[in-house]
N, C-alpha and C positions, 0 to 999 in steps of 0.2 A: 503496501501500499505505500503510496505517495504523499505527503502532508499537502493536500490540497484543501483548504480553507472551506469550511461549509458558508461562514458568514464572508461574501461576497463584500469584494470594494464599491467603494458608492458609487464611481463612475460604473462600472459593471454593471452591480446592482440595476441604478438608471436605466442604463442604456437598453438592456434588457425590459424593464418597464416600458418604455417609451415605444420598443418595437412590438411589443406584446399587443400595443392598442394602436397600431399602426398610424403613430404620432412623428417617426424616425424623421422621412421624407421632409414633412414640415419642420421640424427642430431645426435640420440643414439648411433649408431657406433661411428659417428665421433669421440666424446663426451669422449667416453669408453674409446676409442684408446688415444685421448689427456693424459687421467688422467691415464692411466695405465703408458704411456711409462714415465708422470713426475714422477709417485710413482714408477719409475724402479731408477728413478737418483740417490735414497739415498742409495738403495743398490749396483751400480755401484762404489759409491767414499768409499765405504766399503776396494777397493783394491785398492784405491789410497794412495800414499803418502801425498796428503792435506788428506783425507779422516777424519772420525771420528778415534779419538787414545787412546780411552778411552773405559770400556766395557759400562758404563754407556752412554755416547755418541752411543756407535754402539749398543744399545738394544733402545734408540731413534728413530734412521736410522730405525732400520727394522719393529720399532713399525708405523714410519708415512709411510712408504711404506705399510704396513697392511692398514692402513687408505687408503691409496690411491687409489689402488687396489680393495676396497670392495666399494668404490665410484664407480668404473669403471661398477665393477659387476649390481649394484643398475642402471646404466645408460641403462645397458645393458638389465636390468629387462625391466623395464618400463618407461614411461614420465615421470617426478617426478612431483609434487603440487609446488605450487608457497613456500610455507612454507619448503615443502623437499630438493626442489632446494637453499632454500636460507641458510639449515641448512648445505647442503655440500659444499656451498662458505663462511661460519664462519670455516669450517671443514678446508677444502683448503688454505684459508688463516693461520690460526693458524700451521696446518701441514707444509707448505713453510716454515714461521717463524723457527721453529723448525726441519727441516729439514736443514735448511741454517747453523740454532749455533749449529751442530753435526759435522762440517769441522772446521779440524785442523787450518786450514791456513787463514786468516783474507781477504784476495786477496779473493780468491776462497769462502768467504761465502759470502761477499758483491757483487759480483757478480753472487751471487746463487740468488740474492734481484729483478734478470728480470724475475725471473717465475712469479714474481705477476706480471706483465705487463702484462703473455697471461692470467691469474685469472682476471686481471681487466678487458680484451676484453669481456671477458665473460658477467661478469657484466654488462658492458656498456650496452650490449646487451638485457637481460634479465631484469633486475632490478633496479631500482630509484638510483636517483645521490646521495643518503646516502651511499646506499652499496659500490656506487665507491668510493667516499670520504674516506671510513672504510677501505677498503681493502687498497689505500693510506698509509693510515693513520699508518695501520701497517707496511707496506715496510717500511717509513718512518724514524718508528723508528729502526726496526734491520736494517737500510745501517747505521744511525746515529754509531749504536751500535758496527757495522762491523767497520766502517770507525776509529772510536777512537778505535779499537785495531788493524786495522794497521796504523795507526801511530805510536802508542804505539810500537810496536813490532821490525817496518820499516825505523820508523822515514822519508819516505817518503810520505810528505802530495800530493806531487802533483799528485801521482799515486794515492791516497787517494782520492782525489777533482776530478780526470777526471774520477774515474771506480763508485763517487756515480753522480756525473753529468749524465754521463750513465744512469744507472740505473733510475734517477727521468727523464732523458726524455723521456724512453723508459714506464715506467708508468704512466706516463702523456699522452704522446701523440697517446698513444694506446686507453687506455680507451676512452677519450674525442673525438679522429679520430671518434669510430666504432660507440659514442653517438652519434656525431652530425648527422651520415649515417642514424641511427634510427628515429630521431628527423625529418630529410627529407623523409625518405620512409613514416613514418604514415602520415607528413601531406600531401605528394601523396595521400595517400589512403584516407587521410580527402575527399580531392576533390570528388577522382573518386566515389567513397561510395554516393555519393548523388543524389537521382533524380536533374536533374537541374531546371526541370520543377515545380514540388513542395519542392525539400526542402529536400524532408524523404527521410529516406538508401534505398540502392536498394535490390532487393531480396538479394544477395549475401554477401552484406553488412548487412543487418536484418540479416541474418541467421546465419552469426557467429560473430556478438555482441549477440547473444542473447545466441546460443552453448556458447560463455562465460559466460555468468549469469549462466545457467544452470554446469558448473562443480563448480561454487564458492556455490552450494550448501547453500541455508541459512535454519537452521531447524526449522520446523513447518510453513515452507511460502510453496506456491502453483505459478508456472507459471498460469498465464492467459496469453491466446492469446484470440484476438478479430479478427475478420477479416471483412469487410466491403467493400459493393461492391454495386456501387449506381446502381438506380432504373433507368430505360428510360434515361442509358445516353448514349446510339444509337442514338433515337430517336433524343436527344436534338443536338446530333454532324449533324444528318442528316438533321434537320430542323433548326439549326441556323448556323452551319459552323465549323470547327475545330478546329479555333480560339477561338469563346466564348467557344467552348468544354474545350480547354485546359486553359480556365480563368476559368473555372468553377475546372476544376482537381486542381488548384492551388490555388483554395479556399477550398477547403476540407481540401487540406497538412496544412493549415492556421488552418484551423477550431480544426482541429486533434492537433496541435501541443497544439491552446489556451486551449483546453478541455480534452489534457492526462497529469498526473503528470510529473515532471520532470524528472524522473526519467525513464520512460516509452521509450522504445524501440520501434520509430514509422518505418514501410515503404510501399512501392509502391510497390507490387506485380508485375504489372503492366498491362494497360490497365486499368481500373475505379477500380483495386481491391486494395485496404489499406490492412494495418497489423497492430497491436499493439500490443506488450509484456509488461506482469511489471511482480511483485512479489506482490503480499498479499496473507495474513494472511484469509483471506477466499475465499473458492474455486468459490465464483460465483459472477462476481464484476457486478452485475446488475444496480449498482447506474450510473459507467463507461461508460456503451455499452447504456444508455438509452440517458447520458449524450452526448455522441457523436452521436445515430441518431436524439436526436434532434438539435441539432448545423447542423448537416449536410440537415436536412429542411428550418434550417434557411436563407442560404444562398440564394441571391438573383438571382437561377440559377433552374429552373423546374427540380429539381433532386431531388432524397432522397434515405438513405441508407436500406440496411436489414445486419443487422448485426447477425454475427454469432459468439457463446463465447463459451470459452472450457479450462477446467484447470487439472493439474496434480499434486500432492503431489512432492516436489526437497526432493530426498535420495542421496545416495553415489549409488545406482543403475542407475539414472535417469541420475547420473553427469557419469556413465563410460559409458552411448550409449547417449550421449548428442547429437549427428543427429537422430539417428532414435526416440529419445523422442520427440526433437522438430516436428519431422513430425507429428509424430502422432498425437500431439496436436492439428498442423495447421491443418491436414486432420478433425478431429475432428471440430473444429469452421468452416470448410470450410463446410460440412457439417449441419451444425447449422444454417448456412446463408442460403443456398438454401434453407432449411427448412421455413425462416423467408422470402424468395421471393416467395417459392411455395405460403404462407398465404398471400400473398397479397403485401408483402414488408414495407419500412418505419416503421421496427417493430425488435425485439430484440429476440433471442430464442438462446437457453443454450444447448449444449450437454452435455444429463447430466449424463453417463457415457462411457465411454472410451472403454469399451469391444465390442469386434467386433459386437455385437447384437444389443447393443445402440442402442434409437431413440433419436431422438431432438426432442422438446419438446418446442413451441412459450411461450415465458414467460410475450409475451402483445409486445403492441408498442410503 
């Protein structure tokens, strides 16, 4: 087993959340539009008496605008990876500071630092707190320099203080307000993403979480999926009643949590069907599947489990088609589970090949 984090990075789970709701392309266009508008500001200031007044500062203004337009183009072409988004933000923060520094009027330069608040809001939404603090530190440094220039040039301390406080308020309020909303969203999703009976992931949460792991593909890793279906569960329900059946499902959920690695993603697909996903160095998780099979057979209820497993190597191609890739692996594990059930149940089968013509072969009970 590879130490794959069950708690996805903020950028990854929000990216998946946005994609699941069909909003990704809209986000790309809006982000590209905002980036292009902000990139155009240094060019507009070339015609202002408060703008760049030296050939070097004009060249820097044009350069910062060019970098901004390039960033907008990147967003139009594709949704960035977490690393690409981080580089985009580092470049945007640096270009914002340079763009403000090219302005000949120190008051204009100081007030230009409000653009950091827009950038900080984006960072707070998609990235961790240290990125927010880093952006604020760059803003604070620039604001201090420009405020000093303003006082030196005009002697107007009150204006410098008022402008600095305005910049500070926006650069604190916007990012941290957005961050608190994201925290609330994640907390609400955490509650709604868990099955109330077993405490495991719901189907939707399972798919979203595992797709995020697939997109974070680790070199040499395999995505391993186990599909678990309880044997004779309908008979248990009909004989002992639904209340006892619910208690059996809860005990199965506990058995899965106790016997799967801590980084595994465990879900209840519905009814008496469960699923486990993890990243492994080896493509066949025989030990884990058999341990789960034994653990369910040991619970104090008259039911056992048919366990089917399947695996596939993770690579860039898998990451690019994560939803379909995950569906393929789950479908293969499901076929293996039915092979185990048809062989008598209370045993494990592994899907030996993900090609359509392949067949599942029992690995033993």
